[in-house]
ZADO-1210 file (C-alpha; in nm, 4 decimals, padded with zeros to 6 digits):
<atoms>
<atom x="00.0000" y="00.0000" z="00.0000" code="MET" pos="1"/>
<atom x="00.1321" y="00.3411" z="-00.0905" code="LEU" pos="2"/>
<atom x="00.1939" y="00.5493" z="00.2222" code="PRO" pos="3"/>
<atom x="-00.0510" y="00.8174" z="00.1064" code="HIS" pos="4"/>
<atom x="-00.3245" y="00.5516" z="00.0627" code="ASN" pos="5"/>
<atom x="-00.3075" y="00.4301" z="00.4224" code="THR" pos="6"/>
<atom x="-00.5524" y="00.7068" z="00.5041" code="SER" pos="7"/>
<atom x="-00.8006" y="00.8387" z="00.2512" code="ILE" pos="8"/>
<atom x="-01.0448" y="01.1260" z="00.2819" code="ALA" pos="9"/>
<atom x="-01.3889" y="01.1813" z="00.1392" code="LEU" pos="10"/>
<atom x="-01.5738" y="01.5090" z="00.1431" code="THR" pos="11"/>
<atom x="-01.8699" y="01.5241" z="00.3772" code="GLU" pos="12"/>
<atom x="-02.1067" y="01.5296" z="00.0787" code="ASP" pos="13"/>
<atom x="-01.9411" y="01.2245" z="-00.0796" code="SER" pos="14"/>
<atom x="-01.9352" y="01.0261" z="00.2436" code="ALA" pos="15"/>
<atom x="-02.2975" y="01.1105" z="00.3238" code="LEU" pos="16"/>
<atom x="-02.4044" y="01.0263" z="-00.0310" code="SER" pos="17"/>
<atom x="-02.2462" y="00.6806" z="-00.0062" code="VAL" pos="18"/>
<atom x="-02.3895" y="00.6257" z="00.3424" code="LEU" pos="19"/>
<atom x="-02.7399" y="00.7259" z="00.2263" code="LYS" pos="20"/>
<atom x="-02.7262" y="00.4757" z="-00.0580" code="GLU" pos="21"/>
<atom x="-02.6001" y="00.2000" z="00.1712" code="ILE" pos="22"/>
<atom x="-02.8706" y="00.2781" z="00.4256" code="GLU" pos="23"/>
<atom x="-03.1414" y="00.2773" z="00.1562" code="TYR" pos="24"/>
<atom x="-03.0309" y="-00.0612" z="00.0224" code="MET" pos="25"/>
<atom x="-02.9684" y="-00.2219" z="00.3597" code="LEU" pos="26"/>
<atom x="-03.2958" y="-00.1149" z="00.5225" code="ILE" pos="27"/>
<atom x="-03.5005" y="-00.1881" z="00.2098" code="SER" pos="28"/>
<atom x="-03.3586" y="-00.5407" z="00.1781" code="LEU" pos="29"/>
<atom x="-03.4103" y="-00.5925" z="00.5505" code="LYS" pos="30"/>
<atom x="-03.7726" y="-00.4742" z="00.5145" code="ASN" pos="31"/>
<atom x="-03.8319" y="-00.7171" z="00.2281" code="ILE" pos="32"/>
<atom x="-03.6977" y="-01.0036" z="00.4404" code="ALA" pos="33"/>
<atom x="-03.9055" y="-00.8946" z="00.7384" code="ARG" pos="34"/>
<atom x="-04.2178" y="-00.8788" z="00.5243" code="HIS" pos="35"/>
<atom x="-04.1764" y="-01.2398" z="00.4172" code="TYR" pos="36"/>
<atom x="-04.0283" y="-01.3900" z="00.7340" code="TYR" pos="37"/>
<atom x="-04.2231" y="-01.1969" z="00.9999" code="ASP" pos="38"/>
<atom x="-04.5532" y="-01.2863" z="00.8334" code="ASN" pos="39"/>
<atom x="-04.4750" y="-01.6578" z="00.8454" code="ALA" pos="40"/>
<atom x="-04.5442" y="-01.8684" z="01.1530" code="ASP" pos="41"/>
<atom x="-04.2473" y="-02.0847" z="01.0627" code="ASP" pos="42"/>
<atom x="-03.9515" y="-01.9814" z="00.8403" code="PRO" pos="43"/>
<atom x="-04.0195" y="-02.2991" z="00.6408" code="LYS" pos="44"/>
<atom x="-04.3542" y="-02.1425" z="00.5418" code="ASP" pos="45"/>
<atom x="-04.1836" y="-01.8547" z="00.3548" code="VAL" pos="46"/>
<atom x="-04.2407" y="-01.8693" z="-00.0192" code="ASP" pos="47"/>
<atom x="-03.8815" y="-01.8565" z="-00.1475" code="PRO" pos="48"/>
<atom x="-03.9935" y="-01.7768" z="-00.5019" code="ILE" pos="49"/>
<atom x="-04.2009" y="-01.4748" z="-00.3940" code="ALA" pos="50"/>
<atom x="-03.9151" y="-01.3565" z="-00.1728" code="TYR" pos="51"/>
<atom x="-03.6633" y="-01.3954" z="-00.4561" code="ALA" pos="52"/>
<atom x="-03.8911" y="-01.2189" z="-00.7046" code="ILE" pos="53"/>
<atom x="-03.9468" y="-00.9243" z="-00.4699" code="GLU" pos="54"/>
<atom x="-03.5764" y="-00.8959" z="-00.3932" code="THR" pos="55"/>
<atom x="-03.4899" y="-00.9087" z="-00.7631" code="THR" pos="56"/>
<atom x="-03.7631" y="-00.6553" z="-00.8445" code="ARG" pos="57"/>
<atom x="-03.6199" y="-00.4184" z="-00.5844" code="PHE" pos="58"/>
<atom x="-03.2666" y="-00.4570" z="-00.7219" code="ILE" pos="59"/>
<atom x="-03.3748" y="-00.4071" z="-01.0825" code="ASP" pos="60"/>
<atom x="-03.6310" y="-00.1281" z="-01.0389" code="GLU" pos="61"/>
<atom x="-03.4043" y="00.0738" z="-00.8116" code="ASN" pos="62"/>
<atom x="-03.0891" y="00.0472" z="-01.0260" code="ASP" pos="63"/>
<atom x="-02.8970" y="-00.1058" z="-00.7361" code="ILE" pos="64"/>
<atom x="-02.6082" y="-00.2214" z="-00.9558" code="VAL" pos="65"/>
<atom x="-02.5717" y="00.1326" z="-01.0959" code="TYR" pos="66"/>
<atom x="-02.5844" y="00.2789" z="-00.7433" code="LYS" pos="67"/>
<atom x="-02.3201" y="00.0340" z="-00.6195" code="LEU" pos="68"/>
<atom x="-02.0965" y="00.1251" z="-00.9135" code="ALA" pos="69"/>
<atom x="-02.1312" y="00.4942" z="-00.8270" code="ASN" pos="70"/>
<atom x="-02.0437" y="00.4270" z="-00.4630" code="MET" pos="71"/>
<atom x="-01.7382" y="00.2290" z="-00.5716" code="ARG" pos="72"/>
<atom x="-01.6322" y="00.5205" z="-00.7921" code="GLU" pos="73"/>
<atom x="-01.6678" y="00.7744" z="-00.5091" code="VAL" pos="74"/>
<atom x="-01.4516" y="00.5658" z="-00.2772" code="ILE" pos="75"/>
<atom x="-01.2009" y="00.4650" z="-00.5478" code="SER" pos="76"/>
<atom x="-01.1481" y="00.8265" z="-00.6518" code="ASP" pos="77"/>
<atom x="-01.0120" y="00.9000" z="-00.3037" code="ALA" pos="78"/>
<atom x="-00.7166" y="00.6655" z="-00.3641" code="PHE" pos="79"/>
<atom x="-00.3965" y="00.7521" z="-00.5433" code="ASP" pos="80"/>
<atom x="-00.3804" y="00.5137" z="-00.8394" code="ASP" pos="81"/>
<atom x="-00.0025" y="00.5125" z="-00.8772" code="GLU" pos="82"/>
<atom x="00.1193" y="00.1740" z="-00.9967" code="ARG" pos="83"/>
<atom x="00.3694" y="-00.0275" z="-00.7986" code="GLY" pos="84"/>
<atom x="00.6477" y="-00.2616" z="-00.9119" code="ASP" pos="85"/>
<atom x="00.3813" y="-00.5227" z="-00.9905" code="ASP" pos="86"/>
<atom x="00.2133" y="-00.2803" z="-01.2369" code="ASP" pos="87"/>
<atom x="-00.0957" y="-00.2674" z="-01.0163" code="MET" pos="88"/>
<atom x="-00.2408" y="00.0100" z="-00.8037" code="ASP" pos="89"/>
<atom x="-00.3435" y="-00.0433" z="-00.4405" code="ASP" pos="90"/>
<atom x="-00.7076" y="-00.1092" z="-00.5217" code="ILE" pos="91"/>
<atom x="-00.6237" y="-00.3634" z="-00.7928" code="GLU" pos="92"/>
<atom x="-00.3854" y="-00.5358" z="-00.5539" code="ARG" pos="93"/>
<atom x="-00.6479" y="-00.5520" z="-00.2783" code="ALA" pos="94"/>
<atom x="-00.9099" y="-00.6917" z="-00.5178" code="MET" pos="95"/>
<atom x="-00.6967" y="-00.9359" z="-00.7129" code="GLU" pos="96"/>
<atom x="-00.7962" y="-01.2459" z="-00.5122" code="HIS" pos="97"/>
<atom x="-01.1694" y="-01.1835" z="-00.4977" code="LEU" pos="98"/>
<atom x="-01.3724" y="-01.4740" z="-00.6261" code="VAL" pos="99"/>
<atom x="-01.6782" y="-01.3654" z="-00.8246" code="PHE" pos="100"/>
<atom x="-02.0006" y="-01.5453" z="-00.8982" code="TRP" pos="101"/>
<atom x="-01.9949" y="-01.7470" z="-01.2156" code="GLU" pos="102"/>
<atom x="-02.2601" y="-01.9475" z="-01.3872" code="LYS" pos="103"/>
<atom x="-02.2776" y="-02.2890" z="-01.2213" code="PRO" pos="104"/>
<atom x="-02.0642" y="-02.5365" z="-01.4084" code="GLY" pos="105"/>
<atom x="-01.8144" y="-02.2769" z="-01.5337" code="ASP" pos="106"/>
</atoms>
């Protein structure tokens, strides 16, 4: 990690913008789960298809992927993107071992 990336700063507006988006997503997803699970006498009674459809509808209709990309950009912009000896910047280096979802069987 570059010494000047050990501490990053966001403006108040940027930090609050990211926090608002996180709060919106987190509480909304929690409310969806509560709606389905709190209205069931037994968690086994929850209709997983209805729950999945509602969660997917929320993600799609509220552009959650776009909002997450914007949040990533706000935070990433606070880093210095100078490349190291490995030809990677600090963010690339930190992300290089992430394992992403792939279609089953791939």
